[in-house]
C-alpha positions as CSV (number, residue, x, y, z in Angstrom):
1,X,5.9,3.9,13.7
2,X,6.1,6.3,10.8
3,X,4.5,9.3,12.5
4,X,6.1,8.7,15.9
5,X,9.7,8.4,14.5
6,X,9.1,11.2,12.0
7,X,7.9,13.6,14.7
8,X,10.8,12.9,17.0
9,X,13.4,13.3,14.3
10,X,11.9,16.5,13.0
11,X,11.9,18.0,16.5
12,X,15.5,17.0,17.0
13,X,16.6,18.4,13.7
14,X,15.2,21.8,14.7
15,X,17.0,21.6,18.1
16,X,20.4,20.9,16.4
17,X,20.1,23.6,13.7
18,X,23.2,25.8,13.6
19,X,25.6,23.3,15.2
20,X,28.7,22.8,13.2
21,X,29.6,19.2,14.1
22,X,28.0,15.9,15.1
23,X,29.1,15.3,18.7
24,X,28.6,12.4,21.1
25,X,26.1,14.5,23.0
26,X,23.8,15.3,20.1
27,X,24.1,11.7,18.8
28,X,23.0,10.5,22.3
29,X,20.0,12.9,22.1
30,X,19.1,11.6,18.7
31,X,19.5,7.9,19.6
32,X,17.4,8.3,22.7
33,X,14.5,9.6,20.6
34,X,15.0,6.9,17.9
35,X,15.2,4.2,20.5
36,X,12.0,5.3,22.1
37,X,10.2,5.5,18.8
38,X,11.3,2.0,17.8
39,X,10.3,0.4,21.1
40,X,6.9,2.2,20.9
41,X,6.6,0.6,17.4
42,X,7.0,-2.8,19.0
43,X,10.4,-3.5,17.4
44,X,12.1,-6.3,19.2
45,X,14.8,-5.1,21.7
46,X,17.8,-7.0,20.0
47,X,16.8,-5.3,16.7
48,X,16.7,-1.9,18.4
49,X,20.1,-2.4,20.0
50,X,21.8,-3.5,16.8
51,X,20.2,-0.6,14.9
52,X,21.2,2.0,17.4
53,X,24.8,0.7,17.6
54,X,25.2,0.9,13.8
55,X,23.9,4.4,13.6
56,X,26.1,5.6,16.4
57,X,29.2,4.1,14.9
58,X,28.5,5.8,11.6
59,X,27.5,9.2,13.0
60,X,30.2,9.9,15.7
61,X,32.7,12.5,14.5
62,X,31.3,12.7,11.0
63,X,32.0,16.1,9.5
64,X,28.9,18.2,8.6
65,X,28.7,19.2,4.9
66,X,28.6,22.9,4.3
67,X,25.0,22.8,3.1
68,X,23.7,20.5,5.9
69,X,23.0,20.7,9.6
70,X,24.0,17.9,12.0
71,X,20.3,17.0,12.3
72,X,20.0,16.5,8.5
73,X,23.2,14.3,8.5
74,X,21.9,12.2,11.3
75,X,18.5,11.8,9.5
76,X,20.4,10.7,6.4
77,X,22.3,8.1,8.4
78,X,19.2,6.8,10.1
79,X,17.4,6.6,6.8
80,X,20.3,4.6,5.3
81,X,20.5,2.2,8.2
82,X,16.7,1.8,8.4
83,X,16.6,0.8,4.7
84,X,19.5,-1.6,5.4
85,X,17.7,-3.2,8.3
86,X,14.6,-3.8,6.2
87,X,16.6,-5.0,3.2
88,X,18.4,-3.4,0.4
89,X,16.7,-2.5,-2.9
90,X,13.8,-4.5,-4.3
91,X,13.5,-8.3,-4.1
92,X,10.7,-9.6,-6.3
93,X,9.7,-13.3,-6.6
94,X,12.4,-15.6,-8.0
95,X,10.7,-17.9,-10.6
96,X,13.8,-19.2,-12.3
97,X,12.8,-22.9,-12.1
98,X,11.6,-25.6,-14.4
99,X,7.8,-24.9,-14.6
100,X,5.8,-24.9,-12.5
101,X,7.8,-22.7,-10.1
102,X,6.3,-23.6,-6.7
103,X,5.7,-20.9,-4.1
104,X,4.9,-22.1,-0.5
105,X,3.0,-19.8,1.8
106,X,3.8,-20.2,5.5
107,X,2.6,-18.3,8.6
108,X,0.2,-18.3,11.5
109,X,-3.6,-18.5,11.2
110,X,-5.0,-15.0,10.7
111,X,-1.9,-13.5,9.2
112,X,-3.6,-13.2,5.8
113,X,-2.0,-16.1,3.9
114,X,-5.1,-17.0,1.9
115,X,-5.8,-13.5,0.7
116,X,-2.1,-12.9,0.0
117,X,-2.0,-16.1,-2.1
118,X,-4.7,-14.6,-4.3
119,X,-3.1,-11.2,-4.4
120,X,0.2,-12.8,-5.6
121,X,-1.7,-14.8,-8.2
122,X,-3.2,-11.5,-9.5
123,X,0.2,-9.8,-9.4
124,X,1.9,-12.6,-11.3
125,X,-0.8,-12.7,-14.0
126,X,-0.9,-9.0,-14.5
127,X,2.7,-7.9,-14.0
128,X,4.6,-11.0,-15.1
129,X,2.1,-12.6,-17.5
130,X,2.2,-16.0,-15.8
131,X,-0.3,-18.8,-15.9
132,X,-1.1,-19.5,-12.2
133,X,-2.6,-22.3,-10.2
134,X,-3.5,-22.1,-6.5
135,X,-4.2,-24.9,-4.0
136,X,-5.1,-25.0,-0.3
137,X,-3.5,-27.5,2.0
138,X,-5.5,-26.2,5.0
139,X,-7.7,-29.3,5.7
140,X,-8.5,-28.1,9.2
141,X,-10.6,-25.2,8.2
142,X,-13.1,-26.0,5.3
143,X,-13.8,-22.3,5.0
144,X,-10.2,-21.6,4.1
145,X,-10.5,-23.9,1.0
146,X,-13.7,-22.2,-0.1
147,X,-12.2,-18.8,0.6
148,X,-9.2,-19.6,-1.6
149,X,-11.5,-20.8,-4.4
150,X,-13.5,-17.6,-4.3
151,X,-10.5,-15.1,-4.2
152,X,-8.6,-17.2,-6.8
153,X,-11.5,-16.8,-9.3
154,X,-11.6,-13.0,-8.5
155,X,-7.8,-12.9,-9.2
156,X,-8.2,-14.6,-12.6
157,X,-6.2,-17.6,-11.7
158,X,-7.1,-21.3,-11.7
159,X,-7.9,-23.2,-8.4
160,X,-7.1,-26.8,-7.8
161,X,-9.8,-28.5,-5.6
162,X,-9.0,-30.1,-2.3
163,X,-11.2,-31.3,0.6
164,X,-10.9,-31.6,4.4
165,X,-10.9,-35.5,4.0
166,X,-7.6,-35.4,2.2
167,X,-4.1,-35.3,3.6
168,X,-2.0,-32.2,2.9
169,X,0.8,-34.3,1.4
170,X,-1.6,-36.0,-1.0
171,X,-3.1,-32.6,-2.0
172,X,0.4,-31.2,-2.7
173,X,1.4,-34.2,-4.9
174,X,-1.8,-34.0,-6.9
175,X,-1.7,-30.3,-7.4
176,X,2.0,-30.4,-8.5
177,X,1.2,-33.2,-11.0
178,X,-1.8,-31.3,-12.4
179,X,0.3,-28.1,-12.7
180,X,3.0,-30.0,-14.7
181,X,0.5,-31.7,-17.0
182,X,-1.4,-28.5,-17.8
183,X,1.7,-26.3,-18.3
184,X,1.2,-23.8,-15.4
185,X,4.1,-21.4,-14.9
186,X,3.5,-21.0,-11.1
187,X,1.9,-23.1,-8.4
188,X,0.9,-21.1,-5.2
189,X,0.4,-23.4,-2.2
190,X,-1.6,-22.0,0.7
191,X,-0.8,-24.0,3.9
192,X,-2.6,-24.5,7.2
193,X,-1.9,-22.1,10.1
194,X,-2.3,-22.3,13.8
195,X,-3.1,-19.7,16.5
196,X,0.3,-20.4,17.9
197,X,3.5,-22.3,17.0
198,X,3.2,-26.1,17.6
199,X,5.2,-29.2,16.6
200,X,2.4,-30.6,14.4
201,X,2.3,-27.5,12.3
202,X,6.0,-27.4,11.8
203,X,6.3,-31.2,11.0
204,X,3.5,-30.8,8.4
205,X,4.9,-27.9,6.6
206,X,8.4,-29.4,6.6
207,X,6.9,-32.5,4.9
208,X,5.1,-30.3,2.3
209,X,8.4,-28.4,1.6
210,X,10.2,-31.8,1.0
211,X,7.5,-32.9,-1.5
212,X,7.1,-29.6,-3.4
213,X,10.8,-28.4,-3.3
214,X,9.6,-24.8,-3.7
215,X,11.7,-22.1,-5.4
216,X,10.2,-19.6,-2.9
217,X,9.1,-20.2,0.7
218,X,7.3,-17.0,1.8
219,X,6.7,-16.2,5.5
220,X,3.5,-14.2,5.8
221,X,3.4,-12.0,8.9
222,X,0.8,-9.5,10.2
223,X,2.4,-6.0,10.4
224,X,0.4,-5.4,13.5
225,X,1.8,-8.4,15.4
226,X,4.4,-6.4,17.2
227,X,7.0,-8.1,19.6
228,X,5.7,-11.6,19.0
229,X,6.6,-11.4,15.3
230,X,10.2,-12.1,16.3
231,X,9.4,-15.4,18.0
232,X,7.1,-16.5,15.2
233,X,9.7,-15.6,12.6
234,X,12.4,-17.5,14.5
235,X,10.3,-20.7,14.7
236,X,9.5,-20.7,11.0
237,X,13.0,-19.8,9.9
238,X,14.4,-22.7,12.0
239,X,11.9,-25.1,10.4
240,X,12.1,-23.9,6.8
241,X,14.5,-22.2,4.5
242,X,12.6,-18.9,4.3
243,X,13.3,-17.0,1.0
244,X,11.1,-14.0,1.6
245,X,8.7,-12.2,3.8
246,X,5.2,-10.8,3.0
247,X,4.0,-8.1,5.4
248,X,0.2,-7.9,5.6
249,X,-2.2,-5.3,6.9
250,X,0.3,-2.5,6.6
251,X,-2.7,-0.2,6.0
252,X,-4.1,-0.8,9.5
253,X,-3.2,0.9,12.7
254,X,0.2,-0.6,12.6
255,X,3.2,0.5,14.6
256,X,5.4,-1.3,12.1
257,X,7.7,-3.3,14.4
258,X,7.1,-6.6,12.5
259,X,8.9,-5.3,9.4
260,X,12.2,-4.8,11.2
261,X,11.9,-7.8,13.6
262,X,11.0,-10.4,11.0
263,X,13.7,-9.3,8.5
264,X,16.3,-9.2,11.3
265,X,15.5,-12.8,12.6
266,X,15.1,-14.6,9.3
267,X,17.7,-12.7,7.2
268,X,15.2,-13.0,4.3
269,X,14.2,-10.0,2.3
270,X,10.8,-8.4,2.6
271,X,9.4,-9.1,-0.8
272,X,5.8,-7.7,-0.7
273,X,3.6,-5.5,1.5
274,X,-0.2,-5.8,1.7
275,X,-1.6,-2.2,1.4
276,X,-5.4,-2.9,1.4
277,X,-7.9,-5.6,1.6
278,X,-8.5,-5.4,-2.2
279,X,-6.9,-8.1,-4.4
280,X,-4.7,-5.4,-6.1
281,X,-3.7,-4.1,-2.6
282,X,-0.2,-5.5,-2.7
283,X,3.1,-3.9,-3.7
284,X,6.6,-5.1,-4.3
285,X,8.5,-4.0,-1.2
286,X,11.2,-1.3,-1.7
287,X,13.2,-0.9,1.5
288,X,14.6,2.6,0.5
289,X,11.1,3.9,-0.2
290,X,9.6,2.4,2.9
291,X,12.4,3.9,5.0
292,X,11.5,7.3,3.5
293,X,7.9,6.8,4.5
294,X,8.9,6.0,8.1
295,X,11.1,9.1,8.3
296,X,8.3,11.3,7.0
297,X,9.9,11.8,3.6
298,X,6.9,10.4,1.9
299,X,6.8,8.1,-1.1
300,X,6.0,10.1,-4.2
301,X,6.9,7.2,-6.5
302,X,4.2,5.1,-4.8
303,X,1.8,8.0,-4.9
304,X,2.2,8.4,-8.7
305,X,1.9,4.6,-9.2
306,X,-1.3,4.5,-7.1
307,X,-2.9,7.5,-8.9
308,X,-1.9,6.1,-12.3
309,X,-3.2,2.6,-11.5
310,X,-6.5,4.1,-10.2
311,X,-7.2,6.3,-13.2
312,X,-9.3,4.9,-16.0
313,X,-7.2,6.4,-18.9
314,X,-9.9,5.8,-21.5
315,X,-12.5,7.6,-19.3
316,X,-10.1,10.4,-18.6
317,X,-9.4,10.9,-22.3
318,X,-13.1,10.9,-23.1
319,X,-13.7,13.5,-20.4
320,X,-10.8,15.7,-21.7
321,X,-12.2,15.5,-25.2
322,X,-15.6,16.5,-24.0
323,X,-14.3,19.5,-22.2
324,X,-12.2,20.5,-25.2
325,X,-15.1,20.4,-27.6
326,X,-17.4,22.3,-25.2
327,X,-19.6,19.4,-24.4
328,X,-20.5,20.8,-21.0
329,X,-19.9,19.4,-17.5
330,X,-22.9,17.6,-16.0
331,X,-23.5,15.6,-12.8
332,X,-22.6,12.4,-14.6
333,X,-19.1,13.8,-15.0
334,X,-19.1,15.0,-11.4
335,X,-19.9,11.4,-10.2
336,X,-17.2,10.0,-12.4
337,X,-14.6,12.3,-10.7
338,X,-15.8,11.0,-7.3
339,X,-15.5,7.4,-8.4
340,X,-12.0,8.0,-9.8
341,X,-10.9,9.2,-6.3
342,X,-12.3,6.0,-4.8
343,X,-10.4,3.9,-7.3
344,X,-7.2,5.7,-6.3
345,X,-7.6,4.3,-2.8
346,X,-9.2,7.2,-1.0
347,X,-7.9,10.3,0.7
348,X,-6.2,8.5,3.6
349,X,-4.2,6.2,1.3
350,X,-3.0,9.1,-0.8
351,X,-2.1,11.2,2.3
352,X,0.0,8.4,3.8
353,X,2.4,8.7,0.8
354,X,2.9,12.5,1.1
355,X,6.0,13.9,2.8
356,X,5.4,14.7,6.5
357,X,5.4,18.4,6.1
358,X,2.7,18.3,3.4
359,X,0.6,15.7,5.2
360,X,0.8,17.8,8.4
361,X,-0.7,20.7,6.6
362,X,-3.3,18.6,4.9
363,X,-3.9,16.8,8.2
364,X,-5.8,19.7,9.5
365,X,-8.7,18.4,7.4
366,X,-10.8,15.8,9.0
367,X,-10.2,12.9,6.6
368,X,-13.0,10.7,8.0
369,X,-15.5,13.5,7.6
370,X,-14.2,14.2,4.1
371,X,-14.5,10.5,3.1
372,X,-18.1,10.4,4.5
373,X,-18.8,13.6,2.5
374,X,-17.6,11.9,-0.7
375,X,-19.8,8.9,-0.1
376,X,-22.8,11.2,0.7
377,X,-22.3,13.0,-2.6
378,X,-22.1,9.7,-4.5
379,X,-25.4,8.6,-2.8
380,X,-27.2,11.8,-3.7
381,X,-26.2,11.6,-7.4
382,X,-27.1,7.9,-7.6
383,X,-30.6,8.9,-6.3
384,X,-31.1,11.1,-9.3
385,X,-32.6,10.0,-12.7
386,X,-30.4,10.0,-15.8
387,X,-32.2,13.0,-17.1
388,X,-31.6,14.9,-13.8
389,X,-27.9,14.1,-13.9
390,X,-27.5,15.4,-17.5
391,X,-29.8,18.5,-16.9
392,X,-29.2,19.6,-13.3
393,X,-31.1,22.8,-14.0
394,X,-34.5,20.9,-13.8
395,X,-33.9,19.9,-10.2
396,X,-36.4,22.0,-8.3
397,X,-38.0,21.7,-4.8
398,X,-40.1,18.5,-5.5
399,X,-37.2,16.7,-7.1
400,X,-34.8,17.7,-4.4
401,X,-37.1,16.3,-1.7
402,X,-37.4,13.0,-3.6
403,X,-33.6,12.8,-4.2
404,X,-32.9,13.6,-0.5
405,X,-35.3,10.8,0.7
406,X,-33.8,8.3,-1.7
407,X,-30.2,9.1,-0.5
408,X,-31.2,9.3,3.2
409,X,-30.0,12.9,3.5
410,X,-31.5,16.3,4.1
411,X,-32.6,18.7,1.3
412,X,-29.8,21.0,2.5
413,X,-27.3,18.3,1.5
414,X,-28.7,18.2,-2.0
415,X,-28.5,22.0,-2.2
416,X,-24.9,21.9,-1.0
417,X,-23.9,19.3,-3.7
418,X,-25.7,21.3,-6.4
419,X,-23.8,24.5,-5.4
420,X,-20.5,22.7,-5.5
421,X,-21.4,21.3,-8.9
422,X,-22.2,24.8,-10.2
423,X,-18.9,26.1,-9.0
424,X,-17.0,23.3,-10.7
425,X,-19.1,23.6,-13.9
426,X,-18.3,27.4,-14.0
427,X,-14.5,26.6,-13.6
428,X,-14.7,23.9,-16.3
429,X,-16.4,26.4,-18.7
430,X,-13.6,28.9,-18.2
431,X,-11.0,26.3,-19.1
432,X,-12.7,25.5,-22.4
433,X,-11.3,27.0,-25.6
434,X,-8.0,28.3,-24.2
435,X,-9.7,29.7,-21.1
436,X,-7.1,27.9,-18.9
437,X,-4.2,29.7,-20.6
438,X,-6.0,33.0,-20.2
439,X,-6.6,32.4,-16.5
440,X,-2.9,31.5,-16.0
441,X,-1.8,34.6,-17.8
442,X,-4.0,36.7,-15.5
443,X,-2.4,35.0,-12.5
444,X,1.1,35.6,-13.9
445,X,1.5,31.9,-14.4
446,X,3.1,32.4,-17.8
447,X,5.9,34.6,-16.6
448,X,9.2,32.9,-17.2
449,X,7.8,30.7,-20.0
450,X,8.7,33.1,-22.8
451,X,11.4,31.9,-25.0
452,X,10.6,28.2,-24.4
453,X,10.7,27.1,-28.0
454,X,8.2,29.6,-29.1
455,X,5.3,27.9,-27.4
456,X,2.0,29.2,-28.9
457,X,0.3,31.0,-26.0
């Protein structure tokens, strides 16, 4: 949805440049483009109609500010209403209850409930310093119980055992009792899903809700579900008092309709979005920031957060100190920089958060090819001995052949990596001992910095 809507809006803004007023004609043009983009994104028709009507009502006859064009005003209105449709502000989990605060996970099979349960456990442990217990009430799929056990351990939470021979209601009572006796702050309950809505599923989850009396009932929905998300959301909201929505698989080839449809039908805020398959691949949903992404404005805040989270600050400090003292840049350092990039989520993940204009320019690069190239470089360095990494100058023909064979690449690939390393090492050397400041002065980078508190350049 992001790219389609952004492209259409950008094109229309250019067409409307120079017009002094928003008119019914140019609003109609804009709304036609927006309607098509939303429908292509699998947003349910009632949601599209409501959204279009609200934007038209706000836009018609609105005076254009002296510094803005009609296109920019309309984009502003669309951005505002898009954020309003997805919810306003940030809505984190409400845990204001006598411990344990119970969170019930609901949704169809395959929506990502089990993985999301572990992601939330990790989020609550790391961000809110809570003691977390998880339990699975999915007695129909033994693999689901084992999966929750595995991912809970990875998240650093505690898992309450259950078996397919038990009844979900009995599991819920036992887990709640255990959580109370062992002073857990939060109990996360993963429930059974079905491939489609049925009466048995709804009756069971209503019973669990009555037993557990959860402070939060989260509806987990696959962001790629499209039009059907509205029907599923409606069925669950009629059966349960949904307090929040979790969007999963937002990093996939999603057209994004589920976000708007589920929020519209349930009236519940979107609280979290799954951004990757990793256990830390979840973020608190911010409607304003998400609307900015959809409209091609990017999400620089999320980009900074992602980079900061992915950087090993201790390693970065150690590297900086090494460069400062003239320790030299070797292939171990080169490998560390590659691994830092991977920890940040990769090139595509970073690109997705850039404003449209910047990502369009960077988009000329083949990202898949770039990602493969990074993995190839990592493989080549990993095929070297520790001595070779620390003293690249000893890597001659025989060693190159051995390294290439070990990495499954050609000798030319090894040569290419060594050339890139040489270029980076030369650049790092120039930056040592004030070399960076000298380079900036040569480039005129210090112009305009005079008089800034007598900085010692």
